[in-house]
C-alpha positions in Angstrom: 23.2 15.9 -17.6 26.3 15.2 -15.6 26.4 12.5 -12.9 25.7 14.1 -9.6 28.4 13.8 -7.0 26.6 15.6 -4.1 24.7 13.7 -1.4 22.1 11.3 -2.8 18.6 12.3 -2.2 15.7 9.9 -1.8 12.6 10.8 -3.9 9.2 9.3 -3.1 6.5 8.8 -5.7 4.8 12.1 -4.9 8.0 14.2 -4.8 7.5 15.6 -8.3 8.2 19.2 -7.1 11.6 18.2 -5.7 12.4 16.2 -8.8 11.6 19.2 -11.0 13.9 21.5 -9.0 16.7 18.9 -8.7 16.9 17.7 -12.2 15.3 20.6 -14.2 12.6 18.3 -15.6 9.1 19.8 -15.9 6.9 17.7 -13.6 4.2 17.3 -16.2 6.6 15.3 -18.4 7.6 12.9 -15.6 6.1 9.4 -15.8 5.7 8.2 -12.2 6.6 4.6 -11.8 7.2 5.2 -8.1 3.7 6.2 -6.9 1.9 2.8 -7.2 -1.3 4.4 -8.4 -3.9 2.9 -10.9 -2.8 4.1 -14.4 -6.5 4.3 -15.5 -6.9 7.4 -13.3 -10.1 8.0 -11.4 -13.4 6.1 -11.9 -15.2 7.6 -15.0 -18.6 7.1 -13.2 -17.3 9.2 -10.3 -15.9 11.9 -12.5 -19.2 12.2 -14.4 -21.6 12.1 -11.5 -19.7 13.9 -8.8 -19.8 17.1 -10.8 -23.6 17.0 -10.4 -23.3 16.6 -6.7 -21.1 19.6 -5.9 -23.9 21.0 -3.7 -23.3 18.3 -1.1 -20.6 20.6 0.3 -23.4 23.0 1.5 -24.3 20.6 4.2 -22.6 18.4 6.8 -22.2 14.7 5.8 -24.1 12.0 7.7 -22.0 11.7 10.9 -22.5 7.9 10.8 -21.6 7.7 7.1 -24.3 5.0 6.9 -24.7 4.8 3.1 -20.9 5.0 2.5 -20.2 2.2 5.0 -22.9 0.0 3.3 -21.3 0.5 -0.1 -17.8 -0.3 1.3 -19.2 -3.4 3.1 -20.8 -4.7 -0.2 -17.6 -3.9 -2.2 -15.2 -5.5 0.3 -17.3 -8.4 1.5 -18.0 -7.6 5.2 -20.8 -6.2 7.4 -21.4 -2.4 7.5 -21.2 -2.4 11.3 -17.5 -3.7 10.9 -16.6 -0.7 8.7 -15.2 2.6 10.1 -14.3 5.4 7.7 -11.6 8.0 8.2 -9.5 10.8 6.7 -7.2 8.5 4.7 -5.6 5.3 6.1 -3.2 7.6 7.9 -5.9 8.8 10.3 -7.1 5.3 11.0 -3.5 3.9 11.6 -3.1 6.8 14.1 -6.4 6.3 15.9 -6.0 2.5 16.3 -2.5 2.9 17.6 -3.5 5.7 20.0 -6.3 3.5 21.5 -4.2 0.3 21.6 -1.1 2.1 23.0 1.1 -1.0 22.6 4.3 -1.2 24.8 5.9 -2.8 21.8 4.9 -3.2 18.2 6.4 -5.9 16.0 6.4 -4.6 12.4 7.1 -6.8 9.4 9.8 -5.0 7.3 10.9 -3.6 4.9 7.7 -1.5 4.9 6.0 1.8 5.0 7.4 4.2 7.7 4.1 5.6 9.0 3.5 2.7 11.4 6.7 3.3 13.3 6.1 7.0 13.6 2.6 6.4 15.1 3.8 3.8 17.6 6.5 6.2 18.8 4.0 9.0 19.1 1.9 6.8 21.3 4.8 6.1 23.6 5.6 2.6 22.4 8.8 1.0 20.9 9.2 -0.7 17.6 10.8 -4.0 16.8 11.2 -5.1 13.2 10.6 -8.6 11.9 12.8 -8.6 8.8 11.6 -10.6 5.8 14.6 -12.4 4.3 15.8 -12.0 0.7 16.9 -15.7 0.7 13.2 -16.6 1.3 12.0 -14.4 -1.5 10.8 -11.9 1.1 7.9 -14.3 2.0 6.5 -14.2 5.5 6.9 -17.6 7.3 4.0 -17.8 9.8 5.8 -20.1 12.2 9.0 -18.1 12.4 6.9 -15.0 12.8 4.9 -16.5 15.7 8.2 -17.6 17.3 9.4 -13.9 17.3 6.5 -12.7 19.4 7.4 -11.6 22.9 5.4 -11.1 26.2 5.3 -7.3 25.8 4.4 -7.3 22.1 0.9 -5.7 22.1 0.6 -5.1 18.3 1.8 -6.7 15.1 1.7 -4.7 11.8 1.6 -6.6 8.5 1.3 -4.9 5.1 -0.3 -7.4 2.8 0.6 -7.4 -0.1 3.7 -5.8 1.3 5.2 -2.5 0.1 8.0 -2.5 -1.3 8.4 -6.3 -1.8 5.0 -7.0 -3.5 5.0 -10.4 -1.7 1.8 -11.5 0.1 0.6 -13.8 2.9 -2.5 -15.8 1.9 -5.5 -16.2 4.3 -4.6 -19.7 5.5 -1.1 -18.5 6.8 -2.7 -15.3 8.2 -5.2 -17.5 10.1 -2.3 -19.2 11.8 -0.8 -15.8 12.8 -4.1 -14.5 14.1 -4.7 -17.7 16.1 -1.2 -17.4 17.6 -1.7 -13.7 18.4 -5.1 -14.3 19.9 -3.7 -16.8 22.4 -1.1 -14.2 23.5 -3.6 -11.3 23.6 -1.9 -9.5 20.7 -3.8 -7.3 18.2 -2.9 -7.4 14.5 -3.1 -4.5 12.0 -3.2 -5.7 8.4 -2.7 -3.0 5.8 -4.5 -4.0 2.6 -3.7 -0.9 0.6 -2.7 -3.2 -2.3 -4.9 -6.2 -1.8 -7.4 -5.3 -4.5 -4.7 -5.6 -7.1 -3.8 -9.2 -6.2 -4.5 -11.9 -8.8 -8.0 -13.4 -8.7 -6.8 -16.9 -8.4 -5.1 -16.2 -5.0 -7.1 -13.6 -3.2 -4.9 -12.4 -0.3 -7.6 -10.3 1.5 -8.4 -11.3 5.1 -12.0 -10.0 5.0 -13.2 -13.6 5.1 -11.6 -13.9 8.6 -13.5 -11.0 10.2 -16.2 -13.4 11.4 -13.6 -15.8 12.9 -11.2 -13.5 14.7 -11.8 -10.3 16.6 -8.1 -9.4 17.3 -7.3 -7.7 14.0 -8.2 -4.8 11.8 -7.9 -4.4 8.0 -7.0 -1.0 6.7 -7.6 0.2 3.1 -8.0 3.4 1.2 -8.8 4.8 -2.3 -5.4 6.4 -3.0 -3.9 3.5 -5.0 -6.5 1.3 -6.5 -9.0 4.1 -7.1 -6.3 6.6 -8.0 -7.8 9.2 -5.6 -5.2 10.1 -2.9 -6.5 13.7 -2.7 -10.0 12.5 -1.5 -8.4 11.2 1.8 -10.9 8.4 2.1 -9.7 5.5 4.2 -11.6 2.7 5.8 -11.0 0.1 8.5 -12.8 -3.3 8.9 -12.8 -5.1 12.2 -14.8 -7.6 14.3 -13.5 -6.1 17.5 -16.7 -4.2 18.4 -15.4 -2.8 21.7 -12.2 -1.5 20.2 -14.3 -0.1 17.2 -16.4 1.8 19.7 -13.3 3.2 21.5 -11.7 4.3 18.2 -14.9 6.0 17.0 -15.3 7.8 20.3 -11.8 9.3 19.9 -12.4 10.3 16.2 -13.4 13.8 15.4 -16.9 14.2 14.1 -17.3 14.6 10.3 -13.8 13.4 9.7 -14.6 12.8 6.1 -15.9 15.7 4.0 -19.2 15.6 2.0 -17.5 15.2 -1.4 -15.5 12.2 -0.3 -18.7 10.7 1.2 -20.5 11.2 -2.1 -17.5 10.0 -4.2 -17.3 6.7 -2.2 -20.8 5.8 -3.2 -19.9 6.3 -6.9 -16.5 4.6 -7.1 -17.2 1.4 -5.1 -20.1 0.7 -7.4 -18.2 1.3 -10.7 -17.8 -2.4 -11.5 -16.7 -1.9 -15.1 -13.8 0.3 -13.9 -12.9 -2.1 -11.1 -12.8 -5.0 -13.6 -10.7 -3.1 -16.2 -8.2 -2.2 -13.5 -7.8 -5.7 -12.4 -7.4 -7.1 -15.9 -4.9 -4.4 -16.9 -2.7 -4.9 -13.8 -2.9 -8.7 -14.0 -1.8 -8.9 -17.6 1.0 -6.3 -17.2 2.2 -7.8 -14.0 2.5 -11.2 -15.6 4.2 -9.8 -18.7 6.8 -7.7 -16.8 7.5 -10.5 -14.3 8.1 -13.0 -17.1 10.3 -10.6 -19.0 12.4 -9.7 -15.9 12.9 -13.4 -15.1 14.8 -13.8 -18.3 17.3 -11.0 -17.5 20.6 -12.4 -16.1 21.6 -9.2 -14.2 18.5 -8.9 -12.0 16.5 -10.9 -9.5 12.8 -10.5 -9.1 10.3 -11.8 -6.5 6.8 -13.0 -7.5 4.6 -9.9 -7.3 1.0 -9.8 -5.9 0.5 -6.0 -5.9 0.6 -3.5 -8.8 4.4 -3.1 -8.5 7.5 -5.3 -8.5 10.7 -5.3 -6.5 13.9 -5.8 -8.5 17.4 -6.6 -7.2 20.4 -5.5 -9.3 23.0 -8.2 -9.8 25.3 -6.3 -12.1 28.7 -5.4 -10.7 29.1 -1.6 -10.2 25.5 -0.6 -10.8 23.5 0.8 -7.8 19.8 1.5 -7.3 20.7 5.2 -7.5 22.4 4.7 -10.9 19.2 3.0 -12.2 17.1 5.9 -10.7 19.3 8.5 -12.5 19.4 6.6 -15.8 15.6 6.4 -15.8 14.8 10.0 -14.6 16.9 11.4 -17.4 14.3 10.0 -19.7 11.5 11.4 -17.5 10.8 8.0 -16.0 10.7 8.0 -12.3 11.4 4.8 -10.3 11.6 4.2 -6.6 15.2 3.7 -5.3 14.5 1.4 -2.3 17.7 2.1 -0.3 15.7 4.2 2.2 13.7 1.2 3.3 15.0 -0.6 6.4 16.7 -3.8 5.3 17.3 -2.7 1.7 20.0 -0.1 2.4 22.6 -1.9 0.3 21.6 0.0 -2.8 20.8 -3.0 -5.0 16.9 -2.7 -4.9 14.5 -0.6 -6.9 10.7 -0.8 -7.3 8.5 0.0 -10.3 4.7 0.0 -10.6 2.7 -1.1 -13.6 1.4 1.7 -15.8 -0.1 1.5 -19.3 1.5 -1.2 -21.6 3.4 1.3 -23.9 4.9 3.1 -20.9 5.9 -0.1 -19.3 7.6 -1.2 -22.5 9.4 2.1 -22.7 10.7 1.7 -19.1 11.9 -1.9 -19.8 13.8 -0.7 -22.9 15.4 2.0 -20.8 16.4 -0.5 -18.0 17.7 -2.9 -20.5 20.4 -0.4 -21.7 21.8 -0.2 -18.2 21.2 -3.7 -16.9 21.5 -6.1 -19.8 
């Protein structure tokens, strides 16, 4: 396959159709290291039992989603009256921003682009708080608080952050929440990847829900539970008045009956949850240790199920690495489309099954070592 000279395209983890057309590689033979999805696939308990519950689609789901919210509360460690479910995290991000209508949102970057889009749709403007490579992309709570302005109405923090895989632990987040509460600023914490974090340093802020009512935690089942097609997202907040306003604005039966039934099955599959955490923990440690020994790359301590890599080899770009891997049917994420990582030296890979991870490391070694 000849090196492409036409304009470089950016491919996301779910762009398998585009990849298939562009490179002539059948999509079923592409191994997706760009999608950040649990390599174990969906919960076996859900697969087995959901088939027997197909008849739930003949009736409307409970409009309050009472049972589902109870399962989520037990799983996540909060109260069920703090849980709001929605059609994926996307709907909940949108609803909270529409209700809050911030004049300005301060978004920690580099990060996911959906927050910016929603703030603009709600008539607000976005300012980025850029994590610094020299600090290992870690968020400094004092510097962050110093960056708040009088017209900042909302802060958005992805934790662990995508694509850096760095995380802010609850003690630092507590300082940020206290500072924002004094200034009447609401904080949105996206915990899409929090369930993958190492046991010894839980990064989730669910324990702060009883202390602060100026923040919301967002999560979904797309990544940890490998079920993006279910479109099951949930928010957790102690802000009861805001909760009521968001719920009022939400369409009834936003979540279909199958997603409602599936939630009850996956959140209680403790064996699957444990196996996922063990697999990701051991592979994360192994890959991080391995990459630390490579002279031509720099890595940052990962907390999620993926790792950000910086190329330090002269003349090799993130697109070169992407091309080298895709020719083997291995798909990485070239990170040059993320604000702050445009210099084409960063790529991201998620952790799959051990044999696939080893195959990818061998492939990268050829180009980078």
